[in-house]
N, C-alpha and C positions, 0 to 999 in steps of 0.2 A: 698399468705397468707391472712388470714382474721383476722383482729383485731376488736373484738367487745368490745367496752368500756362499762363496767358495771356501775361503780361508783367509785369516788375517784381514787385510783391506781389499782383497780381491773379490770383486762382484761381477756377476753376469747379469746385465740389465737389459730387458726388452722394453723399449720405450717408443711409442708411436710406430710400432712395427719394425724397428731396427734393433739389432743386438750389439750392445757395447760391453767390452771387457775392460774393467777398471783395475788399475794397479796390479798387473799380473805378477804374482810370485808362484812360479811353476815348478820349483825344485822338489825332489822327493824329501821325505823326512830326514832330518839330521845332515843335510847336505853342506851346511855352512857352520862355522864356529859362532858362538854367541857374540853379540856386539860388545867390544871391549869398553870398559868403563861404565857399564850399565848394570842394573840389577840382575842377578843370577847369570852372570856372563859365562859361567861354566856350562850352561845348557846350550846344546846345539840347535840351530834353526834350519828349517821350520820344525816345530815341535810335533807336528802331526802331518799325516799324509793328505794329499788332495782327496776330496770325496768322490771325484769322478776321474775317469781316464783323461789324461791331459789333452788328447786329441779333440775331445768334446768342447774344449775351451778355445780352440783356435778358429772355429767356424763362426766368426763374428763380422759385423759390418765395419766396426771401428774400435779403436783402443784409446783409452784416456789414461795418461800417466801423470798423476798429480805432482810427483817428484821422483827422483831417481835413486833414493836409498834402496839398498839391496832387498828389503822386505816389501818393496812396491814395484820394483823393476829389476829382475834378477837375471843371471846369466842364462838360465834355461829359457826365459821369455825371449831374450835376445836371440838365442839360437833357434827357437821353435817357431816364432811368429814369422809369417810371410813378410819379406822385406818391402813389398809394395802395399802393405796393409795401411789404411788411413789411421794415423795416430795423432792425437791432440796432446800438446805439452804446455807447460806453464809459461815458459819464456824462451828467448832465443838461445840462451846457454844450453838448455836441455835439448832444444832442436838440433844444435850443432853436435851435441854428444850422440844423439840417436842417429844422426846422419853419418857420423864417424863409425857407427856400428853397422852401417849398411842400409838403413831404412830410408826410403825415398819419398814417402807421401806424408809429410809432416806439416802440421798446422799449429801455430802458436795461438793459444786461446786469448780472446779479448772479451770485452763486455758484450759483444754482439757477433759471436761466431755462429755459423750454421752448418748443419750436416743433414742433407735431405729433408729440409723443412723444419728440423728441430733446432731451436735456439739453444746454444751452449754459451753460458756466461761465466767467465772466471770470477771467483770471489776475491775479496780484498780484506786485508786486516788480519789474516791468519798468522800465527807465529808458532813454530815447532819447538816451544820451550819457553821458560820464564825470561823476564828481562835480565835477571841475574846471570842466567846461562849465556845470553847473547852479549853480555858485557865482557865475556872472555873471548878474545878474538879467535883463538884456535877452535873453541867449542862452537862459536857462532858460525864459523866456516863449515864445520862438520854438520851442524844441524841444518844450515842452509835455509832455502825457501821451500814452501809447500803450499800449493793452492787447493782450493775447492772448485766445484763447478755446479752451476744451476741449469737444469733441463726445463725447457718450456715448449709446449706444443698445444694448439687449440683443442686437440682431442684427449689430452692427458692432464692430470694434476701436476703441479709444479714440484719438482724434485730438487733438493739441494744435497750434494755430497760435500761435507765440511772439510774432509782431508785431515792431514796430521797437523793439529793445532790445539793449543790450550784455549779455554774460553776466556776471552779478554774483551774489554769494551768495544774494540773495533769489530770483533767477530759478532758480538751481540747486535751492533748496529747493522751489520750486513744481513743478519738473519731477519731483523725487523724490516729492512728495506725490501728484501725479496719475498717475505711472507710465504715460504714454501708450505705445501700441504704434507710433504714427506721429507724427513731429514735423516740422512745416514751419518751417524757420528762414530768416529774412531774413538772408542771409549775404554780401551784396555789399560789406561793409566800407566803407560810406560815411563820408566824412571832412569835418569842418568845419575850415577852416584855423586852425591854432594850438591846436586842442582835440582833434584826433584822431578816432577812430571813434565813430559814433553808432548803428551796428548791428553785428552779429556779423561775424566773418571766419573764415578757415580754421582757426586754432587753436581758436576757439570751437566749430566743428563737431566737431573732434576731442574737445574736453572734454565736449561734450554726449553724444557716443558713450560716453565713459568713464562718465558718469553713468547712461546708459541703454543698456547694451551690447546689449540685445535689441530695441531700437526701430529702425524704419526712419526714417532722416532724409531729408527732401526739402528740398534747398537751393535757394532762389529769391532774387529781388531782386538780380539781376546783369545787367549789360550793357544796361541800359535807361535809367538816370538818370545825369546827369553826375558826381555825386560818389561813385559806387560804383566802387571801385578793384580789387576782386577779380573775375577772370574765371572762367568755367566751366572752361576748360582748366587754369588755375592751381590751382583747387580740386580738380579731378580728379587732377592730378599729386600734390597734397599728400596727399589721402586714400589714394591708392594707395600712395604711399611709406610711409605709416603703417599700411598693411595693414588699412585699414577700408573699402576701396572697396566691398565687398559690402553694407555697411550704409548707404551714402550714395547717393542718387539725385539727379542734377543735371539736371533736365529742360530741354530746349530750349523756346522759346516754341511753344505749341500742342501740346506733348507731354502725354500722359496717363499717370498712374501709377495702377495698379490694385493695391490692397492687400487 
């Protein structure tokens, strides 16, 4: 497989001969205001430009949208992607939203979805923030749901994209169940003011390694959105200090990881 990290959580993945675009954030630099109520909200998003011309990201076989927050599914993606492009979403609510945006080839992920012989399984147990955050109804609605997805094919290693989640026992159980060879973690340690992290950070990367010591971890979702506080260099220093540097890849925007 070839995982090309684009920016934030956007990946271009070639798997069993098919090209998948994950969580497309296609806007130019500074197109949107920072997320209100989050760390460094005065910074505009995205913080960096795309590493490639946007047209190079549209020639894919399918798109996977783990959830519809603006940094994973933005207005530029809505306008630029072909309306008949096969798109996989996490649940019926997101399918209805994308249908209202004009998309016609939508599939709700299950435990046993398929695309041209590739099994795509929705993960369970993820949560886009702490229990304390979800105890506040307005914040729980804003954070919403976010899934991950597992790729399987006889000719490829098993790939798990964790999506926007903190590391909690249910996520650990899902990782243990699927036993992926490669794990893509959104590890930018994004923070909501007063409620803490809403995705993983450095210690979570370490703990995922302890759960899956043989897996290659690809850490992304850093240095592109205002509320992500963990930098690549800080994560590299942390994993190297904990002697797991060989197991963790931290790609730059535009860099490919071949596994």
